[in-house]
N, C-alpha and C positions, 0 to 999 in steps of 0.2 A: 897463541892458541887459535885454532880456527873456529868458525861458527857454523851452525846448521839451523835452518828455519823449518817452517811448516808446523802442522798440528798433529804430528804422529803421536799415537797413543791416546788421543782424546776420547776414543771409544772404549778404552779400558774401564772395566768396573773396579770398584774397590776390592772385590774378591780376587780379580785377575791380578791386581797390583801386588798382592801378598803371596801369590802362588806361581804365576807364570814365570818360568825361568829362574826361580829363586828358591828352589826346594832346599838347597844347602846353605842358603844365606839367611842371616838374621834380619828381622824387621829393621828398617832404617832408624825408626824412633828408639829402638832398644839400644842403639849404639851411642846415643848421646845422653848426657846427664840432664839436658833440658832441650827446649825446642823453640825455633822461631825467635821472635823478639823477646820472649820470656828469658832468653839467655843473657840479655843485657845486664851489665853490672848495675847494682842498685844505685839510684840517684845520689844518695848520701855518700856512698863509697866512691862513686865517680867524681863527685865534687871534691872530695878530699884528695884524690889522686891528681886531679887537674890543678888544684891549689898549690901542689908541690912542684909543678913544672917550672923550670927557669923562665924568667921573662926575656923578651927580645924586642928590639926596635920594630915597630909596626910600620911597614912601608905604606905610602899613601895609596898604592894600587890595591892593597888588601881591603876590600870593602866590608867583608864579613869574615871574622876569624873565630877564635874560641871564647870571646868575651861573654857571649850570651847564650851559649849552648844551642846555637841555631842548627838548622838541618844540614847545611853544607857551607863550605868556604866559597867566597866569591872574590875573583881577582879581575880588576879592570884592565882590559886589553887596549882599548882606545875609547874615543868619545861615544861610540855607538854599540860597543860589545864588551861584555864581561864574561869571564869563564866561571862556571859553577862546577865545583869539584867535590865529590863525596865518595864514601865507600860504606858498604853494608854487607854483612855476611853472618850466617848463623848455622846452627845444628838443625837436623830435620824436624819439621813441624807436621809432616805427614809421612806415610810409608812409601807411597808411589814415587819412584825416583823422578819421573818426568814432571809430576806435579810439584815436587819439592823444588826442582829447578825453576819452574815457572813462578812459584810464590816468592822465592828468594830474589829473583831478578826483578819482579814487579816491585817488591819492597825497596830494593836498592835504587831503582829509578825514581821512586816517589820523592826522594829528597831533592832531586833536581826540579821536579814539578813544584814542590812546596816552596822553592825560592823564586818561582816565577819563570824558571828556565825551560828550554826545550832541549832534550838530550841530543847529543851528537855522536857519541861512541861509548863503548863500555870495554872494560878489561875484566876477565874472569879471575876470581879468587877461589882456588880449589885445594882443599885438604881432605884426603880420603884414606881410610884404612885399606890399602890395596890388598893386603892378605886376607881380608874378611869380606870384601865386596868384589864382585866380578867386574871386569872391565866393561862388560855390557851394561851393568847397572850404573856405573859411573858415567858412561857415555850418555845414558838416558837423562841423567841429571843435567849434563851440559846441554843436551838437546832441548830440554825444557827451558833452560835459561835463554838459549839462543832464539827460541821461538818467540819469547816475549820481546826480546830486543828487535827481532824482525817486525813484530807488530808495532813497536814504537818507531820503526823506520831507521834503526841504527845498527851498525855492525858490532860484533864482539871482535875487537881489533887485536887482542892479545890477552895476556894474563900470566899467572904464576900458579904452579901446583906443587904440593908437597905430600909425602906419605905421612899421615897423621893418625892418632889413636881414635879420633872421632870424625865423622863425616861433616865437613864444613864446605859451604858453597855460598857465593855472593858475587858482587860486582864492585869494581870502581866505576863510577858513572860520571861522565863529563857532559856539560851542557852549556848553552849560550843564553844570555839575557841582556837586554839593554840596561845599562847601569841605572837609569831612572826607574826601571820596572822591577828592580830587586825588591822582593817582599820578605822582610825579616819577621822574627817573632817578637819584635820590640816596638812595633808601631801602633798597637791598639790604642784607641782613644776613648775617653769617658763617653758613655751613651751608645757606643757601637753595639750592633747585634752580633751574636756568635752563631755561625752556621757550621754544622758538622756534615761531611759529605758521605760517610758510610756508617752503617750500624755497628754497634759493639758486639763482642762475643767471640772473637777468633781464638783468644787464649783458652777460654772455657771449652770451646769445641775441640781444639787440639788436645787438651787434657782428656776429654771424653774419648777421643779417638785412641789415645794411648792405652786407655783402660778397656777398650772394646765396647764402649757404650754409644758410639756415634753411628747412626743409621746412614744408609746410602743417600737419602734425600738431604739430610743435614750436611753430609760431607760435600755434596754438590753445591749446596748453598754457601758453605765456607769457602769452597774453591772459587766460586763465582766472585765472592767478595775480595778474596786475597789476590786474585789475578787480574782485577780490574785496575788498569793503569790510571793514575790520578791526573789525567790529561787536562782537566779544567784549569790547572795551576797557571799556565801562561796567560790564558784569557782572563782569569781573575786578576792577575797582576797588572794587566793592561787597563784595569778600571781604577781611576783615581780614588773612588770611594772605598776600595778595598785597602785597608790600612796595615793589616798584618796577616801572615799565613804561616801555618806549620802543618805537620801531619801527626796523627795520633798513632804512636807505635808502642815501644816497650814499656814506657812509664805510665801507660794507661791514660784515659781521658783526664783524670784529675791531675796527673803529673804534667801533661803538656798544656793544659789550661793554666796551671800555675806558672809555667814558663812564660805564657802570654801576659799573665798578671804582673809578674816580676819585671818583665821587659818594659811594660807600660807604667809601672809604679802605681797600678790601680787594682782595686778589688774586682773579682769576677763572680757573677751569680749565674748558676745553672738551674734551669727548671728540669728536675730529674725526670718528671713524667713525660717530657717531650723528647728525651734522648732516645734515638732509634736503637733497638736491640734486635738481633737476629732471632727468628722464630726458634723456639725450643731451648734457648740458652738458659733461661731461668729454671726450667725443669732440670737441666743438666747440673746447674748449681745446687739444686735441692738434692741431687744424687751424689754430691761431694766432689764435683769436677772443678772446683776453684784451683787455680794454679798457685804454686809456691811463690812465684814472682809477684803476684798481687799482694801477698802479705809483706814481702820485702819492700814493695813500693810504698805501701801504707806506713811501714816503719820509718821510711826515709822522709816522707813529707806530710804525714797525717796531722801533725801539729799545726799545719797551715791550712787545714780544711775544716770548715764548720758544717756538720751534718745535722739534718732535722732530728728532733727528738724521736726515738724509736726506730731510727733507720736500721734496717735489717742487716745482719752480718753478710748475708749473701749479696745484698745490693751493694754493700761496700766493696765486696770482692769484684763485682762487675765494674764499679767506678774506677778501680785500680787495675783491672784486667789488662795484661799486656797485649796490645793489638799488633798482629803481624800484618804488614801491608794495610794499615788502617787508613781512615779517611782524612781528607784535608779539614783543618779547622780554620775558619775564615772569620776575621774581625772586620766588619764593614759598617759604613754609615747606614742607619735604619732605612733611609730613602732608597738604598740600593738593594735591599733584601730581595725584592721580586726579580730583579735582573740577575742576581747571584743564583737564586734558586732555579731560574729559567735556564741559566747556563749549565748548571749541574744536570738538570733534567734532559737537556738537549744532547748530553754526552752519556746518557744511560745511568745516571745516579738518582734513581727513583726515591731513595730514602733520605736525600739531603733535607735537612730540617734546621730551623732556628731553635737553638737549645738554651739560649740565655743572652746575657748582655754584660758589657764592661761597666763597672761602677766608677766612683770617683777616686781621686788619688788617696793612697794609704801609705804610711811610712813602712809598714811591713805587709805587703799585699797578700791577701788571702783569697781562697776559693770558698764560696758558700753555696750550699744546695738548698733548694726550697721545693 
């Protein structure tokens, strides 16, 4: 598959996206049973499926595999290079085809950055209901994804496409990292500070969009967040004081913080009042825009989360809200916090914030909020 770059369509309004050249076409979001990272299989179900996979000898070159639900696989090529390999794809999280492509591509590349790698190329994954969507609409999705890859400095070097019942788009993303700079979700240490790079709320906003409750300004805010590449990843991984990295996606902040806790064998404490949230998200929750995926997430891991007394149902929905192209979650030594925040700020992540810390060892690591 070829690629095309540029920022074509950036001037389209939300109204244009649902009317221009699409009079006979359904809304993209209406063609899928879910959207974005909210489509992910629930954590408990995924764990059951993976537990039934046959074992195999692990070669020494495989630095990161399936053992700890990390963001990507990592294969050592030589003493100074390791290959980061990942794939991510989903159903439409917005109706504008160009924006859908951009969001899906940004989300897929995030897993390379979350391992400390720099992307080198991508392959497109395309499943489209050809009889229901025009070729022009499908092309716009591919253009959106290619524009993000161009911004990341990499080509879309190929891919695979099928005619499917629901529109699916994403990438296989490959990157390189020095073997000593691979950052897993297992390295957090007691006393580490936790820094979150992006605000929460993309799942709620996508749900509001599907219901026609998301205004133009809020849509642009969501788009800015979900198309911002997590480029600080490699620079963070170059810091010895950064002990663990992951990105917050479909399992919500609680789910991915729990992965850090279990990987470290330690409890984690989050100061809920310090967690950044996109403007207007709590008002949308009050209007009933919580996603079904947030409930499935809570059902999967809620027994491992301690909430403060009187914690509101809407706040719990936000804690477990599936984030599409969410922020990096960094575990670092407290002395490195200012450097970490400065690195985020220098790359345009104004909302990066310390949200909690890693506690002591626990036999059954839990997440607690205060």
